[in-house]
C-alpha positions, 0 to 999 in steps of 0.5 A, a space after each residue: 181304801 177304807 183308810 183313805 176314806 177315814 182320813 178324808 172324813 177326819 180332814 173334812 171334819 177338821 176343816 168344818 170345825 176350823 171354819 166354824 171357829 173362824 166364823 165365831 171369832 170373826 163374829 166376836 171380833 165384829 161385835 167388839 168393833 161395833 161396841 167401840 164405834 157405838 161408844 165413840 159415837 155416844 161420846 160425840 153426841 153427849 158432848 153437844 146439848 142439841 144431841 141430848 135426845 139422840 141415841 145410837 146403835 151399831 151393827 156390822 159397822 153401820 151406825 143407826 141414829 134415832 131420837 129427836 132434834 129441834 132443827 134439821 141442821 142438827 139432824 145433819 150434824 149428828 149424821 156427820 159426826 157419826 160418819 166421821 167416827 173411826 171404823 164406821 161403815 155408814 150411817 142410817 139417819 132415823 132422827 125425827 125433827 121435833 121442833 116447832 110446827 109451822 104452817 106450810 104457807 107461813 114456812 114457805 113465805 119465810 124461806 122465800 124471803 130468806 133465799 132472795 138474799 142468798 149470794 146478794 152481791 155475788 152474781 146472784 142474778 145467775 142462779 135461781 131457787 124455788 121452794 115448796 113445802 108439804 107437811 114441813 118437808 121442803 122441796 127445793 128446785 133450781 139451777 146454780 152456776 157454781 154450787 156456792 149459792 146452793 150451799 148457802 141456800 141449803 144452809 138457810 133451809 136447814 136452820 129454819 125452825 119448822 123444817 122437818 126434811 129437805 128434798 134437794 133438786 138443785 142442779 149445777 150448770 156445767 162449766 162452760 166459757 161459751 155459757 159464761 159469755 152468753 150470761 154476761 151478754 144477756 145480763 148487759 142486754 137486759 140490765 143495760 136497757 133504760 126500762 129494765 135497768 131498774 131490776 138491777 137496783 134491788 140486788 134481792 130481786 133481780 131478773 134471773 138469767 140461767 144458761 145451760 148449753 147455750 139455752 137461756 131461761 129467765 126467772 123472777 118477777 117483773 112489774 108488768 107484762 110489757 117488762 116481761 116481753 121486753 126482757 125476752 126480746 132482749 135475751 133473744 137478741 143476744 148472739 150465740 144463744 140457741 133458745 130463750 125460754 121466758 118464765 118471768 112472772 108479773 108481780 100482782 101486788 
């Protein structure tokens, strides 16, 4: 009986030693792997002048980026480069955008002007974007029919000097032939009107028609309260529309 206990203790000891050795080897292997990832990321970043002030460290396959860049787009691109590095399990992006400080009101006005021309000539009457800026952080709200407009809007924002961070609250409308038919009928009803037709003349300043699950929302600015009421009345006359919310604003300028 004593012999069996001794054997059991020896087996347990060997297992414990083997387990500890295995953990030690795994730790060493992981450390070597982290080192190769860090070296690869460093080389990628060093090849681009805009990443000259960016540093990277790696722990358990997670790349942590620190340092500064001039544009928010450069922060995104640095993370993309690190994420595509072989062996990288994830990226923690702590890079600071240290470009020029632009007053919030001025930055918001510049971005609003830029976004008016997103997708001009490509059914931009069927998407809507609104922005707010606080301490250089841009919040984007809106609806987009295909996602292409959203991508273009986000690219414009990311490359604007003064943008420190971006909160993307743009939603993509569900694919629906029913909604598409309502969009087209609403557009014809509004732009085919002799009074409202003028809003189709400026491609950067249309009445925006958003349709989601049969519900229509009108965005944008118009010249008068009469135009706003008329647009709402025309949209309400479209067959198949469940409801119409008129969010048009009257231009005070």
